[in-house]
C-alpha positions in Angstrom: 0.0 0.0 0.0 1.3 3.4 -0.9 2.3 5.6 2.0 2.9 9.4 1.8 3.6 11.7 4.7 2.4 9.0 7.0 -1.0 8.9 5.5 -1.5 5.4 4.1 -3.3 5.2 0.7 -3.5 9.0 0.0 -1.6 9.8 -3.2 -0.6 12.8 -5.3 -1.6 12.0 -8.9 -0.6 14.1 -11.9 -2.6 13.9 -15.1 -1.0 14.8 -18.5 -3.5 15.4 -21.3 -2.8 17.1 -24.7 -5.9 19.3 -25.2 -8.5 19.5 -22.4 -11.4 20.5 -24.6 -14.8 18.8 -25.0 -14.8 15.2 -26.2 -15.1 11.7 -25.1 -11.4 11.4 -24.0 -11.6 14.7 -22.2 -14.8 13.6 -20.4 -13.1 10.5 -19.2 -10.1 12.4 -17.9 -12.2 14.9 -16.0 -14.4 12.1 -14.5 -11.3 10.1 -13.5 -9.7 13.2 -11.9 -12.8 14.2 -10.0 -13.4 10.6 -8.9 -9.8 10.2 -7.6 -10.1 13.6 -5.9 -13.3 12.5 -4.2 -11.4 9.4 -2.9 -9.1 11.7 -1.0 -6.2 12.0 -3.4 -4.5 15.2 -4.5 -5.0 15.6 -8.3 -3.4 18.1 -10.7 -4.0 18.1 -14.4 -1.3 19.5 -16.8 -2.4 20.2 -20.3 -1.0 22.1 -23.3 -4.3 23.7 -24.1 -7.5 24.5 -22.2 -10.0 27.1 -23.4 -12.3 28.2 -20.5 -15.1 28.8 -23.1 -14.7 25.3 -24.6 -14.1 22.8 -21.8 -16.1 20.9 -19.2 -17.3 22.8 -16.1 -15.0 21.0 -13.7 -12.0 22.2 -15.6 -12.9 25.9 -15.3 -15.0 26.3 -12.1 -12.2 25.4 -9.6 -13.3 21.8 -9.1 -10.0 20.6 -10.6 -6.6 22.1 -10.5 -5.9 22.5 -14.2 -2.5 24.0 -15.3 -1.6 24.9 -18.9 2.0 24.3 -19.6 4.2 23.6 -22.7 2.2 25.8 -25.0 4.6 28.7 -25.8 7.0 27.2 -28.4 5.3 24.7 -30.7 1.9 25.4 -32.3 -0.8 22.7 -32.5 -0.2 22.4 -36.2 1.8 24.0 -39.0 -0.3 25.2 -41.9 -3.0 22.8 -40.8 -0.6 19.9 -41.1 2.0 18.0 -39.0 -0.5 17.8 -36.1 1.0 14.6 -34.7 4.5 16.0 -34.8 3.4 19.1 -33.1 1.5 17.2 -30.5 4.6 15.1 -29.6 6.8 18.2 -29.4 4.2 20.0 -27.2 4.0 17.1 -24.8 7.8 16.9 -24.5 7.9 20.7 -23.9 5.3 20.3 -21.2 7.2 17.5 -19.5 10.5 19.5 -19.6 8.9 22.6 -18.3 7.3 21.0 -15.2 10.4 18.9 -14.6 13.0 21.6 -14.8 11.1 24.0 -12.6 10.1 23.5 -9.0 6.5 22.8 -9.9 6.7 19.0 -10.2 9.3 18.7 -7.5 6.9 20.5 -5.1 4.1 18.2 -6.0 6.2 15.1 -5.6 3.7 12.9 -7.5 3.3 9.3 -6.5 1.7 8.4 -9.9 0.9 9.8 -13.3 -2.2 9.2 -15.4 -1.4 9.9 -19.1 -3.7 9.3 -22.1 -4.0 9.7 -25.8 -0.3 10.4 -26.4 2.5 8.1 -25.1 5.5 9.8 -26.8 6.6 11.6 -23.6 6.6 8.5 -21.3 10.3 7.6 -21.8 11.3 11.1 -21.0 9.0 11.4 -18.0 10.2 8.1 -16.6 13.8 9.1 -17.2 13.5 12.4 -15.5 11.1 11.3 -12.7 11.9 7.6 -12.1 10.3 7.6 -8.7 6.7 8.1 -10.0 4.6 5.3 -11.4 2.9 5.7 -14.8 -0.5 4.5 -15.9 -1.2 5.0 -19.6 -4.8 5.0 -20.8 -5.0 3.8 -24.4 -8.4 4.9 -25.9 -7.4 3.2 -29.2 -4.1 2.7 -31.2 -3.4 6.0 -33.0 -1.8 4.2 -35.9 -5.2 2.7 -36.7 -6.9 6.1 -36.5 -4.6 8.1 -38.7 -6.2 8.9 -42.1 -4.7 9.3 -45.5 -2.4 6.3 -45.5 -3.3 5.5 -49.1 -0.8 8.2 -50.1 2.8 6.8 -50.1 4.3 9.9 -48.5 1.8 9.8 -45.7 2.8 6.2 -44.9 6.4 7.1 -44.9 5.7 10.1 -42.7 3.8 8.0 -40.2 6.6 5.3 -39.8 8.5 6.9 -37.0 5.4 7.9 -35.1 3.9 4.4 -35.3 7.2 3.0 -33.9 7.3 5.7 -31.2 3.7 4.9 -30.1 4.5 1.2 -29.4 8.0 1.8 -28.0 7.0 4.6 -25.7 4.0 2.7 -24.3 6.4 0.1 -23.0 7.7 2.6 -20.5 4.3 2.7 -18.7 4.0 0.6 -15.5 0.5 -0.3 -16.5 -1.7 0.2 -19.6 -5.5 0.6 -19.4 -8.0 0.4 -22.3 -11.6 1.5 -22.5 -13.2 -1.9 -23.4 -12.4 -5.6 -23.9 -12.9 -4.9 -27.6 -10.1 -2.3 -27.6 -8.0 -4.7 -25.5 -8.3 -7.2 -28.3 -7.4 -4.6 -30.9 -4.3 -3.5 -28.9 -3.2 -7.1 -28.4 -3.5 -7.8 -32.1 -1.8 -4.6 -33.1 1.1 -4.9 -30.7 1.4 -8.6 -29.6 4.8 -8.1 -28.0 3.6 -5.2 -25.9 0.5 -7.2 -24.9 2.8 -10.0 -23.8 4.9 -7.8 -21.6 2.1 -5.7 -20.2 -1.1 -6.9 -18.4 -3.7 -4.7 -20.2 -6.4 -3.5 -17.8 -9.9 -2.7 -18.9 -11.3 0.5 -17.3 -14.7 1.4 -18.7 -15.6 5.1 -19.1 -18.4 6.2 -16.9 -21.5 8.4 -16.8 -22.5 10.7 -13.9 -25.0 8.5 -12.1 -25.1 10.8 -9.1 -26.3 13.9 -11.0 -28.9 12.2 -13.2 -32.5 11.9 -12.1 -33.6 8.6 -13.7 -37.3 8.7 -12.9 -39.2 5.5 -13.0 -38.8 2.4 -15.1 -41.3 3.6 -17.8 -39.2 6.7 -18.6 -42.1 8.9 -17.7 -40.2 11.8 -16.2 -41.5 15.2 -15.2 -41.2 17.9 -17.8 -42.9 18.9 -21.1 -42.6 16.2 -23.8 -41.0 17.2 -27.1 -43.2 17.8 -30.1 -46.5 17.5 -28.2 -45.6 14.0 -27.1 -44.8 12.6 -30.6 -43.0 9.3 -30.5 -39.5 9.4 -31.8 -36.5 7.2 -32.4 -33.1 8.7 -31.6 -29.7 8.5 -33.2 -26.8 10.5 -31.6 -23.4 10.5 -33.3 -21.0 12.8 -35.0 -21.7 13.4 -38.7 -19.0 11.1 -39.9 -19.3 8.3 -42.4 -17.8 5.7 -40.0 -20.8 6.2 -37.7 -23.1 4.7 -40.4 -26.1 7.0 -39.6 -27.5 5.9 -43.0 -28.3 2.6 -41.4 -30.8 4.3 -39.0 -32.5 6.1 -41.9 -32.8 3.0 -44.0 -34.1 0.9 -41.1 -36.7 3.6 -40.3 -37.8 3.8 -43.9 -38.3 0.0 -43.7 -41.2 0.5 -41.2 -43.4 1.5 -44.1 -45.6 4.6 -44.3 -48.4 3.4 -42.0 -46.0 2.2 -39.2 -44.1 5.5 -39.4 -47.2 7.6 -39.0 -46.8 9.7 -35.8 -43.2 8.4 -35.3 -40.2 10.6 -36.1 -36.5 9.7 -36.5 -34.3 12.3 -34.9 -30.7 12.3 -36.1 -28.6 14.5 -33.7 -24.9 14.9 -33.3 -21.7 16.9 -33.5 -21.3 19.1 -36.5 -18.8 21.6 -37.5 -19.2 23.5 -40.8 -15.4 23.9 -40.9 -15.0 20.1 -41.2 -15.6 19.0 -44.8 -16.7 15.5 -43.8 -19.4 16.8 -41.5 -20.8 19.0 -44.3 -20.5 16.4 -46.9 -22.0 13.5 -44.9 -25.0 15.6 -43.7 -25.8 16.4 -47.3 -25.5 12.7 -48.2 -27.9 11.8 -45.4 -30.4 14.5 -46.6 -30.2 13.1 -50.1 -30.8 9.6 -48.8 -33.9 10.7 -46.9 -35.2 12.4 -50.0 -34.5 9.3 -52.2 -36.5 7.2 -49.7 -39.4 9.6 -49.8 -38.9 10.7 -46.2 -39.9 14.3 -45.4 -37.0 15.8 -43.6 -35.7 19.0 -42.0 -32.5 20.3 -40.6 -32.4 22.4 -37.5 -29.4 24.3 -36.1 -30.9 25.9 -33.0 -33.0 24.8 -30.1 -35.8 27.2 -31.1 -35.9 25.7 -34.6 -35.6 22.2 -33.3 -38.6 22.6 -31.0 -40.8 24.1 -33.7 -40.9 21.4 -36.2 -44.0 20.6 -38.3 -45.7 17.3 -37.4 -45.3 15.9 -40.9 -41.4 15.9 -40.7 -40.3 12.3 -40.5 -36.6 12.7 -40.3 -35.2 15.6 -38.3 -31.5 16.4 -38.5 -30.2 18.4 -35.4 -26.7 19.8 -35.8 -24.4 20.4 -32.8 -26.9 19.5 -30.2 -26.3 21.5 -26.9 -26.4 19.5 -23.6 -29.8 20.7 -22.6 -31.5 19.5 -25.8 -29.5 16.3 -25.7 -30.8 15.5 -22.2 -34.4 16.2 -23.4 -34.0 14.0 -26.4 -32.7 11.1 -24.3 -35.4 11.6 -21.7 -38.3 11.2 -24.2 -36.9 8.9 -26.9 -38.5 5.5 -27.3 -35.4 3.8 -28.6 -31.7 4.8 -29.1 -30.5 3.6 -32.5 -26.7 3.3 -32.1 -25.3 2.4 -35.5 -21.4 2.6 -35.5 -19.7 -0.8 -36.1 -16.6 -1.6 -34.1 -17.0 1.4 -31.8 -14.2 1.5 -29.3 -16.6 1.9 -26.4 -19.6 4.2 -26.9 -20.8 6.4 -24.1 -24.2 7.3 -25.6 -25.7 3.9 -25.0 -24.9 4.3 -21.3 -26.5 7.7 -21.2 -29.6 6.3 -22.8 -29.9 3.3 -20.4 -29.3 5.5 -17.4 -32.6 7.3 -18.2 -34.4 4.1 -19.0 -34.2 4.2 -22.8 -33.6 0.8 -24.5 -30.7 0.6 -27.0 -30.4 -1.0 -30.4 -26.7 -1.2 -31.3 -24.4 -2.9 -33.7 -23.2 -6.4 -32.7 -19.6 -5.4 -32.6 -17.3 -3.3 -30.5 -17.9 -1.8 -27.1 -21.7 -1.8 -27.0 -21.6 -5.6 -26.9 -20.1 -5.2 -23.4 -22.5 -2.6 -22.2 -25.9 -3.5 -23.7 -27.3 -6.9 -22.7 -29.3 -8.6 -25.5 -33.0 -8.8 -24.6 -32.4 -7.3 -21.2 -31.3 -3.6 -21.7 -31.5 -3.6 -25.5 -30.6 -5.5 -28.6 -27.6 -6.2 -30.9 -28.0 -6.5 -34.6 -25.6 -6.8 -37.6 -25.2 -3.6 -39.6 -25.4 -5.7 -42.7 -29.0 -6.8 -41.9 -31.1 -3.6 -42.1 -34.3 -5.5 -41.9 -33.4 -6.8 -38.5 -33.0 -3.2 -37.2 -36.4 -2.4 -38.6 -37.9 -5.4 -36.8 -36.6 -4.1 -33.5 -37.9 -0.6 -34.1 -41.3 -2.0 -34.9 -41.3 -4.2 -31.8 -40.5 -1.3 -29.5 -43.1 1.0 -31.2 -45.9 -1.5 -31.6 -45.4 -5.0 -30.2 -43.8 -5.0 -26.8 -46.1 -4.5 -23.9 -45.8 -1.6 -21.4 -44.6 -4.1 -18.8 -41.9 -5.5 -21.1 -40.7 -2.0 -21.9 -40.7 -1.1 -18.2 -38.6 -4.2 -17.4 -36.0 -3.3 -20.1 -36.0 0.3 -18.9 -35.3 -0.6 -15.3 -32.7 -3.2 -16.3 -30.8 -0.5 -18.1 -31.0 2.0 -15.2 -29.7 -0.7 -12.8 -26.9 -1.9 -15.1 -25.5 1.6 -15.5 -25.8 2.6 -11.9 -24.2 -0.7 -10.7 -21.4 -1.0 -13.3 -20.6 2.3 -15.1 -20.8 5.1 -12.5 -18.2 7.6 -11.5 -17.4 5.7 -8.3 -16.8 2.4 -10.1 -14.3 3.9 -12.6 -12.4 5.9 -9.9 -12.2 2.8 -7.7 -10.8 0.7 -10.6 -8.2 3.3 -11.5 -7.3 3.6 -7.8 -6.8 -0.2 -7.6 -4.4 -0.1 -10.6 -2.5 2.8 -9.0 -2.1 0.8 -5.8 -0.8 -2.2 -7.8 1.9 -0.3 -9.6 2.9 1.6 -6.5 3.4 -1.7 -4.7 5.7 -2.9 -7.5 9.4 -3.3 -6.9 11.7 -0.4 -7.9 11.5 0.6 -11.5 13.9 -0.8 -14.1 14.2 2.6 -15.7 17.9 2.6 -15.8 18.2 -0.8 -17.3 15.8 0.2 -20.0 17.7 3.3 -20.9 21.1 1.5 -20.6 20.1 -0.5 -23.7 20.1 2.9 -25.5 23.5 3.9 -24.2 22.4 6.1 -21.4 23.5 5.3 -17.9 22.6 6.1 -14.4 25.4 8.6 -13.9 23.8 11.1 -16.3 20.5 10.9 -14.5 22.0 11.4 -11.0 24.8 13.9 -11.8 24.0 15.9 -14.8 20.3 16.9 -14.6 20.6 19.0 -11.4 23.3 21.1 -13.1 21.2 21.9 -16.1 19.3 25.2 -16.4 16.6 25.7 -19.0 14.2 28.6 -19.4 10.9 27.5 -20.8 
């Protein structure tokens, strides 16, 4: 058990995150930091960028100690290119700045939580060998990088792909967001998986702040669109999210079955992102080709004032308030991405008692229980998705829907809450803190760097950052 200043179990934990904006990875970091802080640990987050107008409340209202460092030399990109190179250099700058000032020394961290970018792990372990490192791998970056069909892009990525695997080996423990991601990481880097025991730490939703209501999802508040039934899809407007599947399945209900039922397609949209603009247009064209009356809304006022005859409603860049209202009153969440790394939206839906229809691959197979909290169907079988939609709307009894609703609420509260994730991370921190002394020097000796440099040279170096 870790012991610091005579207080057993209380730790100082430093987080390193590249850009503390608004996104799934950032939500996980904030939730993990708050959870560990609530467990009595001292938590400090270092990041290269945090815009108070574009971050989660906890990062700006004083709940968390967030410090922006390593942002004065290297930009986030160069002419909208070289973003991975800039990200690596910015992380190295951040680590050097907090190591060669008294800031990190004053904190004397017991452990580090680092995610998204592993490039700085060797440097951090070299400069601060006494601290343990937990690296959280959301997904291998080499599998996310786009444009590899171009030969120069493949050449450009070679050193970064090598750096990603090599640098991750310097972590004391590696966590992933689902067993699906664990399998992908093991298949991508088998040697790394053999040398490291990959830990699954599921992301969470705020079960304490939500008011789930009863098992029938009949919560207080004014229903949307005069109580019209609607199916809900929430995803970014990206082709890999396969939102077209939801539209095709909805069209399969037929004109009579669709009467009085709307499909709401909501999600992240940025008109500066060509794929967002292009894919939204493709989806509108698809709805037109299927004879589905559709409309696009960009504000809450427009979204709430939609004619009754609109069958498919596109909502762009949904604010949190409207998102919560949509989840509260939806009859079914239609979650279409295949091989999703985890998927937080199904948890948000189940927490308020909404059943989930999801693809039969990826993270949702671990969160949604077939026949109990929702259903899994193959994206290749559109008619199967239509059958589930029809069952929820017309065939399942009120008691059956109430059972599924309550099962979903219980599953999220029991397994995917803030406290569960923080406890799991804390357990891993304890494990690596109980490990024997690090083999940092032996690792670096293989690269021709010895202990003498670490012990004797660094204190004599002065660097202004």
